[in-house]
C-alpha positions as CSV (number, residue, x, y, z in Angstrom):
1,M,-15.5,5.6,19.9
2,T,-13.1,6.4,17.1
3,A,-14.8,5.7,13.7
4,I,-12.7,4.0,11.0
5,S,-14.9,4.7,8.0
6,G,-14.2,8.2,6.6
7,S,-11.0,8.5,8.6
8,A,-7.4,8.8,7.4
9,A,-4.5,7.0,9.0
10,A,-0.7,7.1,8.9
11,V,0.9,3.7,9.4
12,T,4.7,3.1,9.8
13,G,6.3,-0.2,9.1
14,A,3.6,-0.8,6.5
15,A,5.6,-2.8,4.0
16,S,5.2,-6.1,5.9
17,G,3.8,-7.9,8.9
18,I,1.3,-6.3,11.2
19,G,1.7,-2.9,9.6
20,R,0.9,-4.1,6.1
21,A,-2.1,-6.1,7.3
22,L,-3.4,-3.2,9.3
23,A,-3.2,-0.8,6.4
24,H,-5.1,-3.3,4.2
25,E,-7.8,-3.8,6.9
26,L,-8.2,-0.1,7.5
27,A,-8.7,0.5,3.8
28,L,-11.3,-2.2,3.6
29,R,-13.2,-0.4,6.3
30,G,-13.2,2.9,4.4
31,C,-10.1,4.6,5.7
32,D,-7.6,6.6,3.6
33,L,-3.9,5.9,4.2
34,A,-0.5,7.4,4.3
35,I,1.8,4.3,4.5
36,A,5.5,4.5,5.3
37,D,8.5,2.2,5.5
38,R,12.2,1.9,4.6
39,D,11.4,-1.0,2.3
40,E,10.2,0.8,-0.8
41,A,9.6,-2.3,-2.9
42,G,7.5,-3.8,-0.1
43,L,5.7,-0.5,0.3
44,Q,4.8,-0.3,-3.3
45,A,3.6,-3.9,-3.3
46,A,1.4,-3.2,-0.2
47,A,-0.1,-0.1,-2.0
48,A,-0.9,-2.2,-5.1
49,E,-2.5,-4.8,-2.9
50,I,-4.7,-2.2,-1.2
51,A,-5.6,-0.7,-4.6
52,K,-7.0,-4.0,-5.8
53,A,-9.1,-4.4,-2.7
54,S,-10.3,-0.8,-2.0
55,P,-10.8,2.5,-3.8
56,R,-9.5,4.5,-0.8
57,K,-6.8,7.1,-1.3
58,V,-3.3,5.7,-0.5
59,T,-0.1,7.8,-0.4
60,V,3.3,6.1,-0.2
61,H,6.2,7.5,1.8
62,R,9.7,6.2,2.2
63,L,10.7,6.6,5.9
64,D,13.4,5.7,8.3
65,V,11.9,6.1,11.7
66,S,15.3,6.3,13.3
67,E,15.8,9.7,11.6
68,P,13.7,12.4,13.4
69,G,13.9,14.7,10.4
70,E,12.4,12.1,8.1
71,I,9.5,11.6,10.6
72,T,8.8,15.3,10.7
73,A,8.8,15.4,6.9
74,F,6.5,12.4,6.8
75,A,4.0,14.1,9.1
76,E,4.0,17.2,7.0
77,A,3.5,15.3,3.8
78,A,0.9,13.0,5.2
79,G,-1.0,16.0,6.7
80,A,-0.9,17.8,3.4
81,A,-2.2,14.8,1.4
82,H,-4.8,13.9,4.0
83,P,-6.0,17.1,5.8
84,G,-8.4,15.1,7.9
85,L,-5.8,12.6,9.1
86,N,-6.8,11.5,12.6
87,I,-5.2,8.1,13.2
88,V,-1.5,7.4,13.6
89,V,0.0,4.0,14.1
90,N,3.6,3.9,15.2
91,N,4.3,0.3,14.2
92,A,7.8,0.1,12.7
93,G,10.1,-2.1,14.8
94,V,13.1,-4.4,14.7
95,A,14.5,-7.3,16.9
96,L,17.9,-8.0,18.3
97,L,18.9,-11.4,19.6
98,G,21.3,-11.7,22.4
99,Q,21.9,-11.4,26.1
100,F,23.1,-8.0,27.5
101,D,26.8,-9.0,27.6
102,E,26.6,-10.2,24.0
103,I,25.2,-6.9,22.6
104,E,27.3,-3.8,21.9
105,Q,26.1,-0.4,23.0
106,A,25.8,0.7,19.4
107,Q,23.5,-2.2,18.7
108,M,21.3,-1.4,21.6
109,E,21.1,2.3,20.5
110,W,20.2,1.2,17.0
111,L,17.3,-0.8,18.4
112,F,16.2,2.0,20.7
113,N,16.3,4.6,17.9
114,I,13.7,2.6,16.0
115,N,11.6,0.8,18.6
116,F,11.4,3.6,21.1
117,W,12.5,6.9,19.7
118,G,10.7,6.2,16.5
119,V,7.5,6.0,18.5
120,V,8.2,9.1,20.4
121,H,9.2,11.2,17.4
122,G,6.2,9.9,15.5
123,T,3.9,10.9,18.3
124,R,5.5,14.3,18.6
125,A,5.4,15.0,14.9
126,F,1.7,14.1,14.4
127,L,0.2,15.3,17.7
128,P,-0.4,19.0,16.6
129,L,-2.3,17.8,13.6
130,L,-4.3,15.2,15.6
131,S,-5.1,17.8,18.3
132,R,-7.0,19.9,15.7
133,Q,-9.3,17.1,14.7
134,R,-12.7,16.4,16.3
135,E,-11.6,13.0,17.3
136,A,-8.2,11.3,16.8
137,H,-6.3,8.2,17.9
138,I,-2.6,7.3,18.4
139,V,-1.7,3.6,18.4
140,N,1.8,2.7,19.7
141,I,3.0,-0.8,19.2
142,S,4.8,-2.3,22.2
143,S,4.9,-6.1,22.7
144,I,4.0,-8.7,25.3
145,F,7.7,-8.2,26.1
146,G,6.7,-4.8,27.3
147,I,4.8,-6.5,30.1
148,L,7.1,-9.4,31.0
149,A,10.8,-9.9,30.2
150,P,12.4,-13.2,29.3
151,P,16.1,-13.7,29.1
152,G,17.9,-13.0,25.9
153,Q,15.7,-10.0,25.1
154,S,17.2,-7.3,27.4
155,A,17.4,-4.7,24.6
156,Y,14.1,-5.5,23.0
157,C,12.3,-5.6,26.4
158,A,13.8,-2.3,27.5
159,A,12.5,-0.5,24.4
160,K,9.1,-2.1,24.6
161,F,8.7,-1.4,28.3
162,A,9.7,2.2,27.5
163,V,7.0,2.4,24.8
164,R,4.5,1.2,27.3
165,G,5.5,3.7,30.0
166,F,5.6,6.6,27.6
167,S,2.3,5.7,26.1
168,E,0.4,5.2,29.4
169,S,1.7,8.5,30.8
170,L,0.9,10.4,27.6
171,R,-2.6,8.9,27.6
172,H,-3.2,10.3,31.0
173,E,-1.8,13.7,30.1
174,L,-4.2,13.9,27.1
175,A,-7.1,12.9,29.2
176,V,-6.4,15.5,31.9
177,A,-6.1,18.1,29.1
178,N,-9.5,17.1,27.6
179,S,-7.7,16.4,24.3
180,P,-9.7,14.9,21.4
181,V,-6.7,12.5,21.0
182,R,-7.1,9.0,22.4
183,L,-4.1,6.6,22.8
184,S,-3.9,2.8,22.7
185,V,-0.7,0.8,23.4
186,V,-0.7,-2.6,21.7
187,H,1.0,-5.8,23.1
188,P,1.2,-8.5,20.5
189,G,2.1,-12.0,21.5
190,G,3.4,-14.4,18.8
191,V,2.4,-13.0,15.4
192,A,3.5,-14.8,12.3
193,T,5.7,-12.2,10.8
194,N,9.4,-12.1,9.6
195,I,10.6,-10.0,12.6
196,A,12.6,-12.9,14.0
197,R,14.1,-13.9,10.6
198,N,15.0,-10.3,9.9
199,S,16.5,-9.7,13.4
200,R,20.1,-8.9,14.1
201,S,22.3,-10.9,16.4
202,G,24.5,-9.5,19.1
203,T,28.2,-9.3,18.1
204,G,29.0,-11.7,20.9
205,I,26.9,-14.5,19.3
206,T,29.0,-16.7,17.0
207,D,26.9,-19.8,17.1
208,N,24.6,-19.8,14.0
209,A,22.7,-22.8,15.4
210,R,21.6,-20.7,18.3
211,R,20.1,-18.1,16.0
212,S,18.3,-20.8,14.0
213,E,16.9,-22.4,17.1
214,S,15.6,-19.0,18.2
215,I,13.8,-18.4,14.9
216,E,12.4,-21.9,15.0
217,R,11.1,-21.4,18.5
218,F,9.5,-18.1,17.5
219,D,7.9,-19.6,14.4
220,A,6.4,-22.5,16.5
221,L,4.9,-20.0,19.0
222,A,3.7,-17.4,16.5
223,R,0.1,-18.6,16.0
224,T,-1.7,-15.3,15.4
225,T,-1.9,-14.2,11.8
226,P,-1.1,-10.5,10.9
227,T,-4.6,-10.1,9.6
228,A,-6.1,-11.3,12.9
229,A,-3.7,-9.0,14.8
230,A,-4.8,-6.1,12.5
231,Q,-8.5,-6.8,13.1
232,R,-7.9,-6.9,16.9
233,I,-6.1,-3.5,16.7
234,I,-9.0,-2.0,14.7
235,A,-11.5,-3.2,17.3
236,G,-9.4,-1.6,20.0
237,I,-9.3,1.7,18.2
238,E,-13.1,1.7,17.6
239,K,-13.7,1.0,21.3
240,N,-10.9,3.4,22.5
241,Q,-9.3,0.6,24.5
242,P,-6.1,1.9,26.3
243,R,-4.4,-1.5,26.2
244,I,-4.8,-4.0,23.3
245,L,-3.5,-7.6,23.9
246,I,-3.2,-9.7,20.7
247,G,-3.4,-13.4,20.9
248,K,-4.3,-16.0,23.6
249,D,-0.7,-16.2,24.5
250,A,-0.5,-12.5,25.2
251,R,-3.6,-12.6,27.3
252,F,-2.3,-15.6,29.3
253,M,1.2,-14.0,29.8
254,D,-0.4,-10.8,30.9
255,L,-2.4,-12.6,33.6
256,L,0.6,-14.7,34.6
257,Q,2.6,-11.5,35.2
258,R,-0.2,-10.0,37.2
259,F,-0.5,-13.0,39.5
260,R,3.1,-14.2,39.6
261,P,5.1,-10.9,39.1
262,A,8.3,-12.3,40.7
263,T,8.2,-15.9,39.5
264,Y,6.5,-15.9,36.1
265,W,9.6,-16.9,34.3
266,K,9.9,-20.1,36.3
267,V,6.4,-21.0,35.4
268,M,7.1,-20.2,31.7
269,Q,10.2,-22.4,31.8
270,R,8.3,-25.4,33.1
271,M,5.7,-24.9,30.4
272,M,8.3,-24.6,27.6
273,E,10.1,-27.7,28.9
274,K,6.8,-29.7,28.7
275,T,6.0,-28.3,25.2
276,A,9.5,-29.2,24.0
277,A,9.2,-32.7,25.5
278,R,5.9,-33.2,23.7
279,R,7.4,-32.0,20.4
280,I,10.3,-34.4,20.7
281,A,7.9,-37.2,21.4
282,R,5.8,-36.3,18.4
283,E,8.9,-36.1,16.1
284,A,10.1,-39.5,17.4
285,A,6.8,-41.1,16.8
286,R,6.6,-39.6,13.3
287,A,10.1,-40.8,12.5
288,G,9.1,-44.3,13.8
289,S,6.1,-44.3,11.5
290,M,8.2,-43.4,8.5
291,R,10.6,-46.2,9.2
292,D,7.7,-48.6,9.4
293,V,6.4,-47.4,6.1
294,A,9.9,-47.8,4.5
295,R,10.0,-51.4,5.6
C-alpha cells in the first residue's frame, strides 16, 4: 500500500482536467505537490485553488513534456523542493482528430512526443529519486483507447497503446528487481475535460462540422467528472493496483474487448446507432412539445 498522507507528488498536466483535480485531491489527503504544465496561468490558478483548500506545500513548474531537457530540469527542481517525493503522475496529454490518411507525419510525431515520450522521459527522469525512497509510485495515464481502438483515432490509440505496453513491461521489471517503486497505468473512459475541445485536427480535415460533431459526441459520452476520476486514481495508488479503469464505460469496454477482441467495434457501432436514434427521438419529442406550447 502506498500511503498518500505525508507523501509528495509530481503531477504533469496539472493546469486543467484530470491533472488539476488529482493535484487538488492529493493535497486534501495530506500530500505535498510539485505541479507542472505549459499553461502557466492555469497552473497558478490551480495552485491558488489548492492553497485555499489545504495547507500542503505546493511548488509550481512551467513544463513542456515534449522537451526532454525540461523534464530533467523539472525532476531536479521537484526533488530539491520535495526531498521525500515518492509519487509521480505522468498525466499531460493532447488529442488529434483524424484518420491516418488525414494526419501528417509531423502531427503524429507531435502527439507522440507528448503522449508517449513525455511519459517515458518523465519516468526516466524521476526513477532514480523514486528508487531511493522506502516506497514510491509511478502513475502513467493511458486511455481506454489504449485497450481498444476505434476508427479516427489511429495516432492517439497508437500512443496510448504504447504507454500501456511500456508501463506494463516496466512494472514487471521493477517487481523482478525488488524495487520499492510500484507502477499503475490508468485507462480513463469519457471524462468531462476540455481535451476534445483543445484537440488539433489532421490537415486533411477541412470540414468544420465534422470537428464539431466529434466534440459533441465526446461531450455526450463524457459522464465521469475529473474529481471522480482523481478519486479513483488515488484509490488505485493506495491499493497498488496495476491497472486503473475509470468510469463504467471504461469497465464495459475493457470487458467487451476481452470477450470480443476481433469484433468489439461492430458491437460498439450497433450500440452507438441505438443511442443516436434515441437521442434523435428525444429531440424530436422535445421540439414537438415546444411547438405545442407555442400554440
